BAPABA-258411 format. One record per atom (N, C-alpha, C, O): residue in three letters; x, z, y. Coordinates in steps of 0.1 Angstrom, whole numbers, plus 5000, padded with zeros to 4 digits. Layout:
<pts>
ALAXZY...
</pts>
This chain:
<pts>
MET462652555283MET463252475273MET464352395279MET464252335289THR465552395272THR466652315277THR466552175272THR466252145260SER466752075281SER466651935277SER468051885275SER469051925282PHE468251785265PHE469551735262PHE469451585265PHE468451515261ASP470451535272ASP470551385274ASP471051315262ASP472251345258THR470251235255THR470751165243THR470851025245THR470750945236SER471150985258SER471350845261SER472550785253SER473450855250PRO472550655250PRO473650595243PRO474950615250PRO475950635244GLN474950605264GLN476150615271GLN476850755269GLN478050765267LEU475950865269LEU476450995267LEU476951015253LEU478051075251ASN476350955243ASN476750965229ASN478150895228ASN478950945220VAL478350785235VAL479650725234VAL480750815240VAL481850825234TRP480450875251TRP481450965257TRP481751085248TRP482851125248ARG480651135242ARG480851245233ARG481751205221ARG482651275217ALA481551085216ALA482351035205ALA483851025209ALA484751065202LEU484050965221LEU485350945226LEU486051075228LEU487251095224LEU485351175233LEU485951305236LEU486251375222LEU487351435221ALA485351355212ALA485651415199ALA486951355193ALA487751425188LEU487051225194LEU488251155189LEU489551215196LEU490551245190ALA489451215210ALA490551265218ALA491051405214ALA492151425212VAL490051495212VAL490351635209VAL490951645196VAL491951715194VAL490351575186VAL490951585172VAL492351535171VAL493151605166PHE492551425177PHE493951365175PHE494951435184PHE496151425181LEU494451495196LEU495351575203LEU495851695196LEU496951735196MET494851755188MET495151875180MET496151835169MET497151905167LEU495951725163LEU496851675152LEU498251645157LEU499151685150THR498251585168THR499651545173THR500351655179THR501551645181THR499751765182THR500451885188THR500651995178THR501152105181THR500251975165THR500452075155THR501252025143THR501152085132GLY502151935146GLY503051895136GLY502751775128GLY503551735119TRP501551715130TRP501251595122TRP502051475126TRP502251385118THR502451465138THR503151345143THR504651365142THR505151465148ALA505251275136ALA506751275135ALA507251155143ALA506651055144VAL508351185150VAL508851085159VAL510051025152VAL511051085149ARG509950895149ARG511050825143ARG511350695151ARG510350625154SER512550675155SER512850555163SER513150435153SER513650455142GLN512750315158GLN513050195151GLN514450145156GLN514650135168ARG515350105147ARG516550055151ARG516449915157ARG515749835152ALA517049895168ALA517049765175ALA517949665168ALA518749705160GLY517749545171GLY518549435166GLY517749335158GLY516549345156ASP518449225155ASP517849115148ASP517449165134ASP518149245127SER516349115128SER515849145115SER516749075105SER516848955105PRO517349145095PRO518049075085PRO517148985077PRO517648875072LEU515949025074LEU515048935067LEU514748805075LEU514748695069GLU514548815088GLU514248695096GLU515448605095GLU515348485094ALA516648665096ALA517848585096ALA518048515082ALA518448395081ALA517648585071ALA517748525058ALA516748415056ALA517148305050LEU515548425062LEU514548325061LEU514948195069LEU514748085065GLU515648225081GLU516148115089GLU517248035081GLU517247915082ALA518148115075ALA519148045067ALA518647965056ALA519047855053TRP517648015049TRP516947945038TRP516347815044TRP516447705038GLY515747825056GLY515047705062GLY516047595065GLY515647475066ARG517347625067ARG518347525069ARG519047475057ARG519847385057GLY518747545045GLY519447515033GLY518847395025GLY517847345028THR519647355015THR519247245007THR519647274992THR520447364989MET518947194983MET519347204969MET519447064964MET518446994963ASN520647024960ASN520846884955ASN520446784965ASN519846684962GLY520646814978GLY520346714988GLY518946724993GLY518546655002ARG518046804987ARG516646824991ARG516546944999ARG517147054997ALA515746935010ALA515447055018ALA514647155010ALA513847125002LEU514947275013LEU514147385006LEU512847395013LEU512647365025PRO511847445005PRO510447445011PRO510347555022PRO511147655022ASP509347545030ASP509047645041ASP508847775034ASP507947785025PRO509547875037PRO509348005031PRO507948065033PRO507548155026GLU507248015044GLU505948065047GLU504847975041GLU503647995043ALA505247885032ALA504347795025ALA503447875016ALA503847985012PRO502247825012PRO501447895002PRO502147934990PRO503047854985ALA501848044983ALA502548084972ALA502547984961ALA503547964953ALA501447904959ALA501347804949ALA502447694951ALA503047644941ARG502747664963ARG503747564966ARG505147614962ARG506047544957ILE505447744966ILE506647804963ILE506847814948ILE507947794942THR505747854941THR505847854926THR506247724920THR507047714911HIS505547614925HIS505847484920HIS507247444922HIS507947384914PHE507847474934PHE509247444937PHE510147514927PHE511047444921PHE509947644925PHE510947714916PHE510747664902PHE511747664894SER509547624898SER509347574884SER510047444882SER510247404870SER510347374893SER511047244891SER512547254890SER513247154888LEU513047374891LEU514447404891LEU514947454877LEU514047504869THR516147434874THR516747494862THR516947644864THR517047684876ALA517147714854ALA517447864855ALA518747884863ALA518747974871LYS519747794861LYS520947804869LYS520747784884LYS521347854892GLN519947684887GLN519647654901GLN518847774908GLN519147804919ARG517947834900ARG517147944906ARG518048064909ARG518048124919THR518948084899THR519948204901THR520848174913THR521148264920ARG521248044914ARG522148014925ARG521448044939ARG522048094948LEU520148004940LEU519448034952LEU519248184955LEU519348234966ALA519048264944ALA518948404945ALA520148474951ALA520148564958HIS521348414946HIS522648474950HIS522948424964HIS523648494972ARG522548304968ARG522848254981ARG521948314992ARG522348335003TYR520648334989TYR519648384998TYR518948504992TYR517748494991PRO519648614989PRO518948724982PRO517748784989PRO516748804983LEU517948815002LEU516848875009LEU515648785011LEU514548835010ALA515848655012ALA514848555014ALA514048545001ALA512848555000VAL514748514990VAL514148504977VAL513448624972VAL512348624966GLY514048744975GLY513448874971GLY512148904977GLY511448984972ASN511848834988ASN510548864996ASN509648744996ASN508748735004MET509948644987MET509148514988MET508048514978MET508248504966ASP506848534983ASP505648524975ASP505548384968ASP505648284975GLY505448394955GLY505348274947GLY506648244939GLY506648174929ALA507748314943ALA508948304935ALA508748384922ALA508048484922PRO509448344911PRO509248424899PRO509648564901PRO510648594907VAL508748654895VAL508948794899VAL510348844894VAL510948934901ARG510748804882ARG512048854877ARG513248804886ARG514248864887LEU513048684892LEU514048634901LEU514048714914LEU515148744919ARG512848764918ARG512848844930ARG513448984927ARG514149034936TYR513349034915TYR513949164911TYR515549144913TYR516249224918GLU515949034907GLU517449004907GLU517948984922GLU518949044925ALA517148914930ALA517548894943ALA517549024951ALA518549044959ASN516549104950ASN516549224957ASN517549324953ASN518049404961HIS518049314940HIS519149404936HIS520349364944HIS521149454948LEU520549234946LEU521749194954LEU521549234969LEU522449274975ALA520349214974ALA520049244988ALA520249394991ALA520749435001LEU519849474981LEU520049624983LEU521549654983LEU521949754990ASP522349594975ASP523749614975ASP524349584988ASP525249654994GLN523949464994GLN524449425007GLN524049535018GLN524849575026ALA522749575017ALA522249675027ALA523049815025ALA523349885035ARG523349845012ARG524049965010ARG525449965016ARG525850065022LYS526149855016LYS527449835022LYS527349855037LYS528249905043VAL526349795043VAL526149815057VAL526049955061VAL526650005071GLU525150035054GLU525050175057GLU526250255054GLU526550355061GLN527050215044GLN528250285041GLN529250275053GLN529950375056LYS529250165059LYS530150145071LYS529650225082LYS530450285090ARG528350235084ARG527750305095ARG527950455094ARG528050525104MET528150505081MET528350645079MET529750685086MET529850805089HIS530650595088HIS531950625093HIS532150565107HIS533250545112ASP531050525113ASP531050455126ASP531150565137ASP530150635139ASP532250575144ASP532450675155ASP531550655167ASP531350745175ARG530950535168ARG530050515179ARG528650575177ARG527950595186LEU528350625165LEU527150695162LEU527350845163LEU528450895161ASN526250905167ASN526351055167ASN526151105153ASN525951035143ASP526251245151ASP526151305138ASP524751265131ASP524751235119GLU523751265139GLU522451235133GLU522351095128GLU521751065118GLY522951005136GLY522950865132GLY523750845119GLY523350765110ARG524850905118ARG525650895106ARG524950955094ARG525050905082GLU524251065096GLU523551135085GLU522451045080GLU522151035068GLU521750975090GLU520650885086GLU521250775078GLU520650725068ALA522350715082ALA523050615074ALA523350655060ALA523150575051GLY523750775059GLY524050835045GLY522750835037GLY522850805025ARG521650885043ARG520450895035ARG519950755031ARG519550735020ARG520050655040ARG519650525037ARG520550465026ARG520050395017MET521850485027MET522750435016MET522350485003MET522350414993HIS522150615002HIS521750674989HIS520450624984HIS520250604972ARG519450594993ARG518250544989ARG518350404983ARG517750364973PHE519250324990PHE519450184985PHE520150194971PHE519850104962GLU521050284969GLU521650304956GLU520650334946GLU520750284935SER519750424949SER518650464940SER517750344936SER517450324924LEU517350264946LEU516450154944LEU517050044935LEU516349974929ARG518350034935ARG519049934927ARG519549984913ARG520349914907LEU519150104909LEU519550154896LEU518950064885LEU517949994887PRO519650054874PRO519149964863PRO517750004859PRO517350114858GLY516949894856GLY515549914852GLY514549914863GLY513349904861ARG515049934876ARG514049934887ARG513749794891ARG514649704892GLN512449764893GLN511949634896GLN511449624910GLN510249654912ILE512349584919ILE511949584933ILE511349444937ILE512149344936LEU510149444940LEU509449314943LEU509549274958LEU509449154960ALA509849364967ALA509949334981ALA510849434987ALA510849554983PHE511649394997PHE512549485003PHE512949435017PHE513349315018ASP512849515027ASP513249485041ASP513849605047ASP513249705049PRO515149595050PRO515849715055PRO515749735070PRO516249835075MET514949645077MET514849665092MET514149785096MET513149825090GLY514649855106GLY514049975111GLY513750075100GLY514750115093ALA512550135100ALA512250235089ALA512150165076ALA512350235066GLY511950035075GLY512049965062GLY510749955055GLY509850035057ARG510749855046ARG509549835037ARG510049805023ARG511249765021VAL509249835013VAL509649814999VAL508449814990VAL507449884993ALA508549744979ALA507549744969ALA508249744955ALA509149674953GLU507649824946GLU508249834933GLU507249824922GLU506049864923VAL507649754911VAL506749734900VAL507049824888VAL508249834884LEU506049884882LEU506249954870LEU505449874859LEU504249844861GLY506149844848GLY505449764837GLY505849614839GLY506649574847ASN505249534830ASN505549394830ASN504449314837ASN503349294832LEU504749274849LEU503849204858LEU503449064853LEU502349024855ASP504349004846ASP504048864841ASP503048864830ASP502248774828LYS503048974822LYS502148974810LYS501049074811LYS500249094802ALA500849134823ALA499849244824ALA498349184823ALA498149074828GLU497549264817GLU496149234817GLU495349294829GLU494349244834ARG495949404833ARG495449474845ARG496549514854ARG497649564849VAL496349494867VAL497349534877VAL496749634887VAL495649604892SER497449744889SER496949844899SER497949844910SER499149834908ILE497449844922ILE498249844934ILE497949964943ILE496849984947VAL499050044945VAL498850164954VAL499250134968VAL500250084971VAL498250154977VAL498450124991VAL498450254999VAL497450315000PRO499650305003PRO499750435010PRO499450435024PRO499150325030GLY499450555030GLY499050565045GLY500250595054GLY501350535052VAL500050675064VAL500950695075VAL502350755070VAL502450815059ASP503350725078ASP504650775076ASP505350735063ASP506050805056THR504950615058THR505550555046THR506650465050THR506450365058ASN507850475045ASN508950395048ASN509950405036ASN509650465026LEU511150345038LEU512150345028LEU512550485024LEU512750515012LEU512650575033LEU513150715030LEU512050805025LEU512350905018THR510750765027THR509650845021THR509050785010THR508050825004PHE509550665005PHE508950594994PHE508950674981PHE508050654973GLN509950754979GLN510050844968GLN510550984972GLN511350994982LYS510151084965LYS510551224969LYS510851294956LYS510351274945THR511851384958THR512151474947THR511251594946THR510751624935PHE510851654957PHE509851754958PHE508551694964PHE508651624974GLY507451724957GLY506251664961GLY506151514958GLY505651434965LYS506751484946LYS506951344943LYS505651264942LYS505551144944TYR504551334939TYR503251264937TYR502551244950TYR501451194950THR503151284961THR502651244974THR503351124980THR502951084991ALA504251064973ALA505050944978ALA504550824969ALA504150844958PRO504650704975PRO504150584968PRO504650574954PRO503950544944ARG506050584952ARG506550564938ARG505950674928ARG505650634917GLY505850794933GLY505250894924GLY503850874921GLY503350894910MET503050824931MET501650794930MET501550684919MET500650694910ALA502350584920ALA502250464911ALA502650514897ALA502050474887ARG503750594896ARG504150644883ARG503050724876ARG502850714864ALA502350814884ALA501350894879ALA500150804873ALA499650834862ILE499750704880ILE498750614875ILE499150544863ILE498450534853TYR500350494863TYR500950414852TYR500950504839TYR500450454828ASN501350624840ASN501450714828ASN500050744824ASN499750744812GLN499150774833GLN497750814829GLN497050694823GLN496250714813GLU497250574828GLU496650464822GLU497150444808GLU496350404799GLY498450464805GLY498950454792GLY498350554783GLY498150524771ASP498150684787ASP497550784779ASP496050744776ASP495550774765LEU495450684785LEU494050644783LEU493850524775LEU492950524766ARG494550414777ARG494450294770ARG495850244767ARG496250144773PRO496450294757PRO497850264754PRO498050114749PRO499150054751GLY496950054745GLY497049914741GLY496849814752GLY497049694750THR496549854764THR496349764775THR497649734781THR498449824785ARG497949604782ARG499149564790ARG498849574804ARG497949514810ARG499649654811ARG499349694825ARG500649694833ARG501749704828ALA500449684846ALA501549704856ALA500949774868ALA499749754871VAL501749854875VAL501349924887VAL502349894897VAL503649894895ILE501949854909ILE502849824921ILE502749934931ILE501649964936ALA503850004934ALA503950094945ALA504250004957ALA505349964959TRP503149984966TRP503249884976TRP503449954990TRP502449994996ALA504649954995ALA504950015008ALA505549895016ALA506449915024ASP504949775015ASP505449655021ASP504649625034ASP504449505037TYR504249725041TYR503649695055TYR504149815064TYR504549915059THR504149785077THR504649885086THR503549985089THR502549945095THR503650105084THR502650205086THR502750275099THR503750275106PRO501650335104PRO501750415116PRO502650535114PRO502850585103VAL503250575125VAL504150695125VAL503350815129VAL502950825141GLY503050905120GLY502251025124GLY500750985127GLY500450865126VAL500051085131VAL498551055134VAL498451045149VAL497951125156GLY499050925154GLY498950895168GLY498050775170GLY497150755163MET498250705181MET497450595185MET497450485175MET496350425172ASP498550455169ASP498550355158ASP497650385147ASP497050305140ALA497550515144ALA496750565132ALA495250555135ALA494450555126VAL494850555148VAL493450555151VAL492950415155VAL491750405158THR493850315154THR493450185156THR493750105144THR494350155134ALA493249975144ALA493449895132ALA494549795133ALA494749705124LYS495449805143LYS496549715144LYS497449705132LYS497649605127ARG497949825128ARG498849825116ARG498049785104ARG498649715095ALA496849815103ALA495949785091ALA495749625091ALA495849575080ALA495549565102ALA495349425103ALA496649345098ALA496549255090ASP497749395102ASP499049335098ASP499249355083ASP499649265075GLY498949485078GLY499049515064GLY498149435056GLY498449395044ALA496949415061ALA495949335053ALA496349195050ALA496149145039VAL497049135059VAL497548995057VAL498549005046VAL498548915037ARG499449095046ARG500549105036ARG499949145023ARG500449095013LEU498949235023LEU498349265010LEU497649145003LEU497749124991ASN496949065011ASN496348945006ASN497348855001ASN497148784990GLU498448835008GLU499548745003GLU500048794990GLU500348714981LEU500248924988LEU500748974976LEU499748944964LEU500248894954VAL498548974966VAL497548964955VAL497448814951VAL497348784939ARG497448724961ARG497348584958ARG498548524951ARG498548424945SER499648594952SER500948544946SER501148604932SER502148564926LEU500348704928LEU500648764915LEU500548664904LEU499648574904PRO501348674894PRO501348574883PRO500148604874PRO499548714874GLY499748504866GLY498648524856GLY497248534862GLY497048504874ARG496348584854ARG494948594858ARG494448744856ARG493248764855SER495348834857SER494948974854SER493949024865SER493948974876GLY493049114861GLY492249184870GLY493049284878GLY494049334873VAL492749304891VAL493549384900VAL492649494906VAL491449464910ALA493149614906ALA492449724912ALA493349784924ALA494649794922LEU492849814935LEU493549864946LEU493250014947LEU492050054946PHE494250094949PHE494150244951PHE494650274965PHE495850274967CYS493750304974CYS494150304988CYS493950454994CYS492850504994HIS495150504998HIS495150645002HIS495150665017HIS496050595024SER494350745023SER494350775037SER494350645046SER493350565044TYR495250625055TYR495250505063TYR495350375055TYR494950265059GLY495850385042GLY495850275033GLY494450225030GLY494250105028SER493450315031SER492050265029SER491550185041SER490750095039VAL492150205053VAL491850115064VAL492349975061VAL491749875064VAL493649965056VAL494249835052VAL493349765042VAL493049645044CYS492949835032CYS492149775021CYS490749735027CYS490249625023GLY490149815036GLY488949775042GLY489049645050GLY488149555049VAL490049635058VAL490249515066VAL490549395057VAL490149285061ALA491249415046ALA491649305037ALA490549265028ALA490549145023ALA489549345026ALA488549325016ALA487849185016ALA487749125005ALA487449145027ALA486649015028ALA487448895023ALA486948795019GLU488848905025GLU489648785021GLU490348795008GLU490948705004LEU490148905001LEU490748924988LEU490148834978LEU488948804978PRO491048774969PRO490548684958PRO489648764948PRO489648884948ASP488848684940ASP487948744931ASP488648824920ASP487948904913ARG489948804918ARG490548874907ARG490649024911ARG490949104902VAL490449064923VAL490349204927VAL488949254923VAL487949224929THR488949334912THR487649384907THR487249514913THR486049554912ASP488249594918ASP487949734922ASP488749774934ASP489949734935ILE488149844943ILE488849904955ILE488450044955ILE487350084957ALA489450134953ALA489250274952ALA489950344964ALA491150324966VAL489250424971VAL489850494983VAL489750644982VAL488750694976ALA490750714986ALA490750854986ALA491250905000ALA492150845006ALA490751015005ALA491151075018ALA490950975029ALA491850965038SER489850895029SER489750785038SER489250835052SER488250905053PRO489850785063PRO489250805076PRO488250695080PRO487650705090GLY487950605070GLY487050495072GLY487650365068GLY488850355067MET486850265066MET487350135061MET486950025071MET486949905067ARG486750055084ARG486349955094ARG485049885090ARG484949765093ALA484149945084ALA482849895081ALA481849995081ALA482150115079ASP480549955083ASP479450055083ASP479050095069ASP478450205067ASN479250005060ASN478850025046ASN479549925037ASN480349845042VAL479249935024VAL479949855014VAL479649705017VAL480549615016ALA478449675020ALA478049535023ALA478949475034ALA479249355034GLY479249565044GLY479949515056GLY481449485052GLY482149425061LEU481949525041LEU483249495037LEU483449345033LEU484449285033GLY482249285028GLY482349145025GLY483049115012GLY483649015011THR483049205002THR483749184990THR482749204978THR481749274978ASN483049134967ASN482349144954ASN482949254945ASN482449284935ALA484049314949ALA484749414941ALA483849544942ALA483149564952ARG483949624931ARG483349754931ARG484149844941ARG485349844940VAL483449924949VAL484050004958VAL483850154954VAL482650194953TRP484950224952TRP484850364947TRP485450454958TRP486350414966ALA484950574959ALA485450664970ALA485550804964ALA484750844956MET486550884969MET486551024966MET487251104977MET487951054985ARG486851234977ARG487551324987ARG487351464981ARG486251504977ASP488451544981ASP488351674976ASP487851774987ASP487751734999GLY487551894983GLY486751984992GLY487552045003GLY486952095013ASP488852035003ASP489652095014ASP490551995021ASP491652035026ASP490151865021ASP490951765027ASP490551765042ASP489451755045TRP491651775051TRP491351785065TRP490751655071TRP490151655082ILE490851545063ILE490251415068ILE488751425070ILE488151345077GLU488151525063GLU486651535064GLU486251575078GLU485151545082ASP487151635086ASP486751695099ASP487051595110ASP486651625122ILE487551475107ILE487751375118ILE486451305121ILE485651295111PRO486251255133PRO484951175135PRO485051045128PRO485850965130HIS484051025119HIS483950895112HIS483150805120HIS481950785117LEU483750735129LEU483050645138LEU484150545143LEU485350565142GLU483650445150GLU484550345157GLU483950315170GLU482850265171VAL484750345181VAL484250325194VAL485350265202VAL486450325204GLY485150145208GLY486150085216GLY487550065209GLY488550065215GLY487450035196GLY488650015188GLY489350145183GLY490250135175LEU488850255187LEU489350385182LEU488450435171LEU487250425171GLY489150485160GLY488450535148GLY488250415139GLY488450305142HIS487750455126HIS487750355116HIS486350345109HIS486250285098GLY485350395116GLY483950365110GLY483450475101GLY483950585100ALA482450435094ALA481650525085ALA482550595075ALA483550545070ASP482050715070ASP482750785060ASP482450725046ASP481250715042PRO483450675039PRO483150615026PRO482550695015PRO481950645006VAL482550835017VAL481950915006VAL480550955011VAL479851025003SER480050905022SER478650935026SER477750855018SER478050745014SER476550905016SER475550835009SER475150705015SER474850605008ASP475150695029ASP474750575036ASP475750465034ASP475350345035PHE477050495031PHE478050395030PHE477850305017PHE478050185018GLY477350375006GLY477050294994GLY478150284984GLY478050204975ALA479250344986ALA480350344976ALA479950424964ALA479050504964ARG480650404953ARG480550484941ARG481350604942ARG482550594941VAL480750714945VAL481550844948VAL481850914935VAL481050954927VAL483150924932VAL483650984920VAL484251124922VAL484551164934SER484451194911SER484951334912SER486451334916SER487251254911ALA486851424924ALA488251454928ALA488651594923ALA489551654929GLU487951654913GLU488151784909GLU489651814906GLU490251734899GLY490151924910GLY491551954908GLY492451914919GLY493551974920ALA492051814927ALA492951774938ALA492851874949ALA491851934951VAL493951894956VAL494051994967VAL494651924979VAL495751864978GLY493951944990GLY494551895003GLY494451745004GLY493751674997HIS495151695014HIS495051555018HIS495951465009HIS495651345008THR496951525002THR497851434994THR497851474979THR498851434972GLY496851544974GLY496951594961GLY496151504950GLY495951554939TYR495751384954TYR494851304945TYR495651244933TYR494951204923PHE496951234934PHE497651164923PHE498451264914PHE499251224906LEU498151394916LEU498851504908LEU498351494893LEU497151504891PRO499251484884PRO498851494870PRO497951614867PRO498251724871GLY496951594859GLY496051704855GLY494751704863GLY493851784860THR494751634874THR493551624883THR492551524878THR492951424872GLU491251544880GLU490251444877GLU490351324886GLU489951214882SER490851344898SER491051234907SER492051134901SER491751014901LEU493151174895LEU494051084889LEU493451024877LEU493650904874ARG492751104869ARG492151044857ARG491150934860ARG491050834854ASN490350954871ASN489450854875ASN490150734880ASN489650614878PHE491250744888PHE492050634892PHE492450544880PHE492250424879ALA492950614869ALA493450544858ALA492250474850ALA492450364845ARG491150544850ARG489950474843ARG489550354850ARG489250254844ILE489550354863ILE489250234871ILE490350134869ILE490050014867GLY491650174869GLY492750084867GLY492649994854GLY492949884855VAL492250064843VAL492149984831VAL490749954827VAL490449914815ALA489849954837ALA488449914835ALA487750004824ALA486849954817ALA488050134823ALA487450224814ALA486250284821ALA486250404823TYR485250204825TYR484250254834TYR483350354828TYR482750444834ASP483150354814ASP482250444807ASP482750594809ASP481950684809ASP484050604811ASP484650744812ASP484750804826ASP485150914827ILE484450724836ILE484550774849ILE483550894852ILE482450884848SER484050994859SER483251104862SER482851104876SER483651094885CYS481551104879CYS480951104892CYS481051234899CYS481351334893LYS480951234912LYS481151354920LYS480351474916LYS480851584915ASP479051454913ASP478151564910ASP477851574895ASP476951644891GLY478651514887GLY478551524873GLY477551434866GLY477351444854GLY476851354874GLY475951254868GLY476551124864GLY477751124861ALA475751024863ALA476250894859ALA475950784870ALA476150664867ASP475450824881ASP475050734891ASP476150644896ASP475850524899CYS477350694897CYS478450614902CYS478850504892CYS479550404896ARG478450514880ARG478850414870ARG477750314868ARG478050204861GLU476650324873GLU475550234871GLU475950094876GLU476450084888GLY475749994868GLY476049854872GLY477449814869GLY477749694871ALA478349904865ALA479749864862ALA479749804848ALA478949844839PRO480549704846PRO480549634833PRO480849724822PRO481649814823GLY480149704811GLY480349774799GLY479749914799GLY480049994790THR478849944808THR478250074809THR476750064807THR476149954809VAL476150164804VAL474650174803VAL474150274814VAL474650384814ALA473350224822ALA472850314833ALA472150434827ALA471450434818ALA472450554834ALA471850674829ALA470350684832ALA469750784829
</pts>
């Protein structure tokens, strides 16, 4: 009889080896994209520093890092003309200031995008850049032009490096329910929206949920935020198997939620590495977050739902041919993201993803995964379809009767 060493030390080494093998395979088969970050001072940091030196009628402007409630109080003390003047004087600062009126942020970011567009237009003709650099400048210029089209509501914008952006669909000020899409790796200004495969990009994901919610509950006042306002990992490399990017993103996500106007209920829809962000953020999220739904998750940095430290309902889904199923769902020495959210031991409400295909197909119109997202978004809990066709995932949700 062959004996096997099952000591804890050996199990740890096996886990590490499994992680190393899987991520080596992923990084050598096209999953990792190499993108350089442009060096230089951050335009957003420069804008915030200029704001910090500014005054209004002889009064110092508040610290831009102050709590959102203080920023809200400051802007409410100003006239409409004074608010507009600040948006035009410090567009990038005001456009990214949690607590500033959302419509003022839209106006400010429209101006900031035009400034960034002009910068890239000049770079397109800069002889000091190689052909690739000028082509990238052209792509960025066209993206900035697209983001500032009439009707687009840009809630956050940072042109530095690969860039960050957040866009609102619907009326955020009057919404009864707010849904926030938190995307995963390789999300930046250039991948924020796509012409082909548009439902694999944050804006397309948000649009799909917004439309589906409208079909489901047309009378519900709703808003959806495509939130790509954190620096995501590039490819499935070391950043993607640690929580560093997620920890930074979690802080920003919490700041966003706490600065939202009104008292609407909030649902988070977290895809792939975005579910790590949501998991790290969970314990600090305000009570207005009623639901956290994850799809294609590598883990949420917790052993189970209780370990997330949230009162929100936690939902999970994964389709049958998503490659994320094959990664080791564990965390060892900071590598990996913990237990599988769709496992029975984790304790999430596992819902159907029927119709979804692959790692990025969960937001495609016509899929049960998208319909379930929309049901969660507008609190239509009675209509949610569980993974195995039963009603167990709905038990205990408000407005439902346990099967």
